[in-house]
C-alpha positions in Angstrom: 0.0 0.0 0.0 2.7 2.5 1.1 4.9 1.8 -1.9 1.9 2.1 -4.2 0.9 5.4 -2.6 4.4 6.7 -2.9 4.6 5.7 -6.5 1.3 7.3 -7.2 2.4 10.5 -5.5 5.7 10.5 -7.4 3.8 10.1 -10.6 1.6 13.0 -9.8 4.6 15.2 -9.0 6.3 14.1 -12.1 3.2 15.0 -14.1 3.0 18.3 -12.4 6.7 19.1 -13.2 6.2 18.1 -16.8 3.1 20.3 -17.1 5.1 23.2 -15.5 8.0 22.7 -17.8 5.7 22.5 -20.8 4.0 25.7 -19.7 7.3 27.5 -19.4 8.4 26.1 -22.8 5.2 27.3 -24.4 5.6 30.7 -22.8 9.2 30.9 -24.0 8.2 29.9 -27.6 5.3 32.5 -27.6 7.7 35.2 -26.3 10.2 34.3 -29.0 7.5 34.5 -31.7 6.5 37.9 -30.4 10.1 39.0 -30.6 10.6 37.8 -34.1 7.3 39.4 -35.3 8.3 42.8 -33.9 11.8 42.7 -35.2 10.5 41.6 -38.6 8.2 44.6 -38.7 11.2 46.9 -38.0 13.2 45.2 -40.8 10.3 45.9 -43.2 10.1 49.5 -42.1 13.9 49.9 -42.7 13.4 48.3 -46.2 11.0 51.1 -47.1 13.7 53.7 -46.3 16.2 52.1 -48.7 17.4 54.1 -51.7 16.6 53.1 -55.3 19.8 51.2 -55.6 18.7 48.6 -53.2 17.8 45.8 -55.6 18.0 42.9 -53.2 14.6 42.1 -51.6 14.9 40.6 -48.1 18.2 42.4 -47.5 19.3 45.8 -46.1 22.4 47.6 -47.3 24.9 48.7 -44.6 24.3 52.3 -45.6 20.5 52.0 -45.2 20.9 50.4 -41.8 23.4 53.1 -40.6 21.3 55.9 -42.0 18.4 54.9 -39.8 20.5 56.3 -36.9 20.6 60.1 -37.3 22.9 62.7 -35.8 24.9 61.7 -32.7 23.5 58.2 -32.9 25.0 57.5 -36.3 28.2 56.1 -34.7 26.0 53.8 -32.6 24.3 52.6 -35.8 27.7 51.7 -37.2 28.5 49.7 -34.1 25.1 48.0 -34.1 25.6 46.9 -37.7 29.0 45.4 -36.9 27.6 43.6 -33.9 24.5 42.2 -35.7 26.8 41.0 -38.5 29.0 39.4 -35.9 32.0 41.5 -36.9 31.8 40.9 -40.6 31.9 44.5 -41.6 33.2 43.7 -45.1 29.7 42.5 -45.9 27.6 45.4 -47.2 24.3 43.7 -46.7 22.4 42.0 -43.9 19.6 39.6 -44.6 16.2 39.4 -43.1 17.1 36.2 -41.3 20.4 37.6 -39.9 18.6 40.8 -38.7 15.8 38.8 -36.9 18.2 36.4 -35.3 20.6 39.1 -34.1 17.8 41.2 -32.9 16.2 38.4 -30.9 19.6 37.7 -29.3 19.8 41.3 -28.1 16.3 41.6 -26.6 16.6 38.1 -25.0 19.6 39.3 -23.0 17.9 39.9 -19.7 20.7 39.0 -17.4 22.7 42.2 -16.4 26.0 40.4 -16.6 25.3 39.2 -20.1 24.3 42.8 -21.0 27.6 44.1 -19.9 29.5 41.5 -21.9 27.3 42.2 -25.0 27.8 46.0 -25.0 31.5 45.7 -24.1 31.9 43.6 -27.3 29.9 46.2 -29.2 31.9 49.2 -28.2 35.2 47.2 -28.4 34.2 46.4 -32.0 34.6 42.7 -31.3 38.2 43.0 -30.1 39.6 41.5 -26.9 40.4 44.9 -25.5 38.9 48.4 -25.2 40.8 51.6 -26.1 40.5 54.9 -24.3 38.7 56.4 -27.3 36.3 53.5 -27.5 35.6 53.7 -23.7 34.8 57.5 -24.0 32.4 56.6 -26.8 30.9 53.9 -24.6 30.2 56.3 -21.8 29.0 59.1 -24.0 26.6 57.0 -26.0 25.3 55.3 -22.9 24.4 58.7 -21.5 22.9 59.9 -24.7 20.7 56.9 -25.2 19.5 57.0 -21.6 18.6 60.7 -22.0 16.8 59.9 -25.3 14.8 57.1 -23.6 14.0 59.4 -20.7 12.5 62.0 -23.1 14.6 64.7 -21.5 15.8 67.7 -23.6 19.5 68.0 -23.4 22.1 70.6 -24.3 25.9 70.1 -24.5 27.5 70.8 -21.1 31.3 71.1 -20.8 31.0 69.6 -17.3 29.6 66.4 -18.8 32.6 66.1 -21.1 34.9 66.4 -18.1 32.9 63.8 -16.3 33.2 61.3 -19.2 36.9 61.9 -19.3 37.1 61.3 -15.6 35.2 58.0 -16.0 37.7 56.9 -18.6 40.6 57.9 -16.4 39.1 56.0 -13.5 38.5 53.0 -15.6 42.0 52.8 -17.3 44.4 54.3 -14.7 47.8 54.3 -16.4 46.8 51.7 -19.0 46.0 52.3 -22.6 43.9 49.2 -23.2 41.4 47.3 -21.0 40.3 43.7 -21.4 36.7 42.6 -20.6 37.5 41.2 -17.1 39.1 44.5 -16.0 36.3 46.6 -17.5 33.6 44.4 -15.9 35.3 44.6 -12.5 35.4 48.4 -12.8 31.7 48.6 -13.9 30.5 46.4 -11.1 32.3 48.6 -8.5 31.7 52.1 -9.9 28.9 52.1 -12.5 27.0 48.8 -12.4 23.9 50.1 -14.3 25.7 52.0 -17.1 24.0 49.9 -19.8 20.5 49.9 -18.4 19.4 52.8 -20.5 21.3 51.5 -23.6 19.6 48.1 -23.4 16.2 49.7 -22.7 16.6 52.0 -25.8 17.6 49.1 -28.0 14.7 47.0 -26.8 12.3 49.9 -27.4 13.5 50.1 -31.0 13.5 46.4 -31.7 10.5 45.4 -29.7 8.3 48.4 -30.6 9.2 48.2 -34.3 10.3 51.8 -34.0 12.9 53.5 -36.2 15.2 55.6 -34.2 14.0 58.7 -36.0 10.4 57.8 -35.0 11.3 57.6 -31.4 12.7 61.1 -31.5 9.8 62.5 -33.6 6.8 60.9 -31.9 7.6 60.9 -28.2 6.1 63.4 -25.9 9.0 65.3 -24.3 9.0 65.7 -20.6 9.9 69.1 -19.1 13.7 69.5 -18.8 14.9 68.6 -15.4 14.3 71.8 -13.5 17.6 71.6 -11.6 19.9 71.2 -14.5 18.8 73.6 -17.2 20.6 76.7 -16.0 23.9 75.3 -15.0 23.7 77.1 -11.7 24.5 74.1 -9.5 27.3 71.6 -8.9 25.2 69.0 -10.7 25.0 68.5 -14.4 22.7 66.2 -16.2 25.6 63.9 -17.0 26.5 63.7 -13.3 22.8 62.9 -12.4 23.0 60.1 -14.9 26.2 58.7 -13.5 24.8 58.8 -10.0 21.6 57.2 -11.0 23.7 54.3 -12.5 25.5 53.6 -9.2 23.4 54.8 -6.3 21.1 52.3 -4.5 17.4 52.4 -5.1 16.6 54.5 -2.0 18.1 57.6 -3.7 16.0 57.4 -6.8 12.4 57.2 -5.6 9.8 57.2 -8.3 7.8 60.4 -8.5 4.8 58.5 -10.1 3.9 54.8 -9.9 5.3 52.7 -12.7 2.9 51.6 -15.5 0.9 48.5 -14.8 2.3 45.3 -16.4 -0.3 43.3 -18.4 -0.8 39.7 -17.4 0.7 37.3 -19.9 -1.9 36.0 -22.3 -4.4 38.9 -21.6 -2.8 41.7 -23.6 -5.0 43.1 -26.3 -3.8 43.8 -29.8 -2.9 47.4 -28.9 -0.7 46.5 -25.9 3.0 46.5 -26.6 4.3 43.1 -25.6 7.6 44.6 -24.8 6.3 47.1 -22.2 7.2 44.9 -19.2 10.7 44.3 -20.5 11.4 47.9 -21.2 9.9 49.1 -17.9 12.0 46.6 -15.9 15.2 47.6 -17.7 14.7 51.4 -18.0 17.4 53.6 -16.5 16.6 55.6 -13.4 17.5 59.0 -14.7 14.0 60.4 -14.7 13.6 59.6 -11.1 16.0 62.3 -10.1 13.0 64.6 -10.7 12.2 63.9 -7.1 15.5 65.4 -5.9 15.1 68.8 -4.3 17.8 71.4 -3.4 18.1 71.8 0.4 21.2 73.9 0.7 23.3 76.0 -1.7 26.3 77.8 -0.1 26.2 80.5 -2.8 22.5 81.1 -2.1 22.3 80.4 1.6 25.7 81.4 2.9 28.8 79.3 3.6 28.6 78.5 7.3 27.9 75.6 9.7 24.8 77.3 11.1 23.2 77.9 7.6 24.0 74.3 6.6 22.5 73.0 9.8 19.4 75.1 9.4 18.6 73.8 5.9 19.7 70.2 6.2 19.4 68.9 9.8 15.6 68.7 9.8 15.5 66.6 6.5 15.0 63.0 7.6 15.6 61.1 4.4 18.3 60.1 2.0 20.4 63.0 0.8 23.4 63.9 -1.3 26.0 66.5 -0.3 28.3 67.9 -3.0 31.7 69.3 -2.0 33.6 71.4 -4.6 37.2 72.5 -3.7 40.5 73.5 -5.3 42.2 71.2 -7.7 39.0 70.7 -9.7 37.7 68.3 -7.1 34.0 67.5 -6.8 32.8 64.8 -4.3 29.4 63.5 -3.7 28.5 62.1 -0.2 25.4 59.9 -0.4 23.7 59.4 3.0 20.8 57.0 3.3 19.5 58.9 6.3 19.3 62.5 7.6 22.2 64.3 9.1 22.7 64.3 12.9 25.2 65.8 15.3 27.1 63.8 17.9 30.4 62.0 18.6 29.4 58.8 16.8 29.7 58.1 13.1 26.4 57.4 11.4 25.1 56.2 8.0 23.5 52.9 6.9 24.7 50.2 4.4 23.6 52.3 1.4 25.9 55.2 2.1 28.8 55.9 -0.2 31.4 58.6 -1.1 31.9 59.2 -4.8 34.5 61.3 -6.5 33.0 62.9 -9.6 35.9 65.1 -10.8 38.6 65.1 -11.9 38.5 61.2 -11.7 35.3 59.3 -11.3 35.3 56.5 -8.7 33.4 55.2 -5.7 35.9 55.9 -2.9 34.1 54.2 0.0 30.8 52.6 0.7 28.9 51.1 3.6 27.7 52.1 7.1 29.1 54.7 9.6 30.8 56.9 7.1 30.2 60.4 8.6 30.7 62.2 11.9 29.3 65.7 12.4 30.3 67.3 15.7 30.0 71.0 16.6 29.6 70.9 20.4 31.6 68.2 22.1 35.1 69.0 23.2 37.9 66.5 22.8 36.4 65.3 19.6 37.3 66.8 16.2 34.8 69.4 15.2 33.3 69.7 11.7 32.2 67.1 9.2 34.5 64.1 8.9 34.0 61.6 6.1 35.6 58.2 6.1 34.9 54.9 7.6 36.7 53.4 10.6 39.9 51.5 9.8 40.0 53.3 6.4 41.6 56.6 5.4 39.8 59.8 6.4 39.0 61.1 2.9 37.5 64.5 3.7 37.3 66.8 6.7 35.3 70.0 6.6 36.4 72.2 9.5 33.8 73.7 11.9 34.0 77.2 10.3 33.3 75.8 6.8 36.2 77.8 5.4 38.6 75.0 4.6 38.5 71.3 3.6 41.1 68.7 4.1 41.6 66.1 1.4 43.5 63.2 2.8 44.9 65.7 5.4 45.9 68.2 2.7 44.3 71.6 3.3 42.4 72.9 0.3 40.3 76.0 -0.4 36.6 75.2 -0.2 34.6 76.5 -3.2 31.0 75.3 -2.8 28.6 73.0 -0.9 25.2 71.8 -2.0 22.8 69.4 -0.4 20.0 67.6 -2.2 17.1 65.7 -0.7 16.3 62.4 -2.3 13.4 61.2 -0.1 10.5 62.5 -2.3 7.7 64.9 -1.7 6.5 63.4 1.6 9.9 63.8 3.3 10.3 67.4 2.0 6.8 68.3 3.3 7.6 66.8 6.7 10.7 69.1 6.8 8.7 72.1 5.9 6.2 71.4 8.7 9.0 70.8 11.1 10.6 74.1 10.3 7.3 75.9 10.6 6.8 74.4 14.0 10.3 75.4 15.1 9.7 79.0 13.8 6.4 79.2 15.8 8.1 77.8 18.9 10.9 80.4 18.7 8.3 83.2 18.3 6.3 81.8 21.2 9.4 81.8 23.5 10.4 85.3 22.4 6.9 86.6 23.2 6.8 84.8 26.5 10.2 86.2 27.5 9.1 89.8 26.7 5.9 89.3 28.7 7.7 87.8 31.8 10.3 90.5 31.9 7.6 92.9 33.0 5.7 90.6 35.4 7.7 88.4 37.8 4.5 86.8 39.1 4.5 84.5 36.1 8.2 83.9 35.9 9.2 80.3 36.6 12.4 81.5 38.3 10.6 83.4 40.9 10.5 80.6 43.5 14.2 79.8 43.0 15.2 83.4 43.6 13.1 83.7 46.7 14.6 80.5 48.1 17.9 82.3 47.7 16.7 85.3 49.7 15.9 87.5 46.8 12.6 89.2 47.1 10.6 89.5 43.8 7.2 90.6 45.1 5.6 93.7 43.6 5.7 95.5 47.0 9.5 95.0 47.1 9.9 96.2 43.6 7.7 99.2 44.3 9.7 100.2 47.4 12.8 100.3 45.3 
């Protein structure tokens, strides 16, 4: 009986597993068919853009393919053609079958590690190493495609060029070439989500059957990020992109809920089957819309008191930018609000990032900051650096000098940005309003009590000491 029951149960489990495997296989085949259909539609669209000299039905000339990528994206089109032809650039044509097969390979690359390998090969032009020039193009194109996908207007900014150069400098060091293992190690440590926007853009083109020019012409542009259009702050749009590619999720809260993902099998004919793929891979650049400027030393004054007034009551993740001589710009990312004391603070999502002149994550992890302005015997000011690691920065208590690895430097500018979203900002506003009312209430009470000792809480203490405070005593004097 027992053996028979066990065998029956095993048979049921086996049947269940087989059914589950069959369901997954069917879903995979359906997904693959959807991929092929969308990519085939894009191929047919590109065929229609071919010049009169294209006399090979079912094939695209290299020129036709590359010309679909206009302006700054033309270089990326050349790289894409090479990659889809598996490096055979001598061939001036790509067939329908090659196009669909290569496109399906791209959009099926969901694993982030596989994405890094794929796009490394693309920008390295199939070689075993990456040159500095190719690495600069990799960083620049990754930024441009993320901005395009994010629908954010963009103008050239000299600070972005310096940032890209700093990223290449941080990546290569003293070397002139970089193999995949070294590049991947650097990306994991300093910019793990660099290709998120690139892959999302490519999936949007292939999966949505959109020509690159159609994406630019048809999309509804979002307002330019308010804090980056005037160049009046430490941050540039490129810096915001680099930070969004490395900071943990707590710094990039979504200003609006993400779009609903349709249940597989229920999507209607007008629902883009790639929506769930693109939304899951999209870069986080638009989320910096939720960042708000808390403190700007040029606007609010360079002093500890002004910094504390604007920053201390913000109880959420925040970024502090420190600009000082030597062209240095650092970003301190705190996953909690500032607090004063003799103990270091900060959670596991804290990090210190050097943006200029070299881009790199310097330190990351908990207990990275100490802010002391009251306790004697403990260094005063803001100290940045984890225990058992070098103290990277020390801002003295007067905010007039900063020490960079113990080397004194002239401090140029400080900015603090809140990353906790609207609710945290409104909580800070209410806290500051309450503090202002409390100060006014105490000021009014003090003025009133100075003229009437009968309501003064110190009256009893003074009388215990032999000091008469009664009105008769005051009148006799």
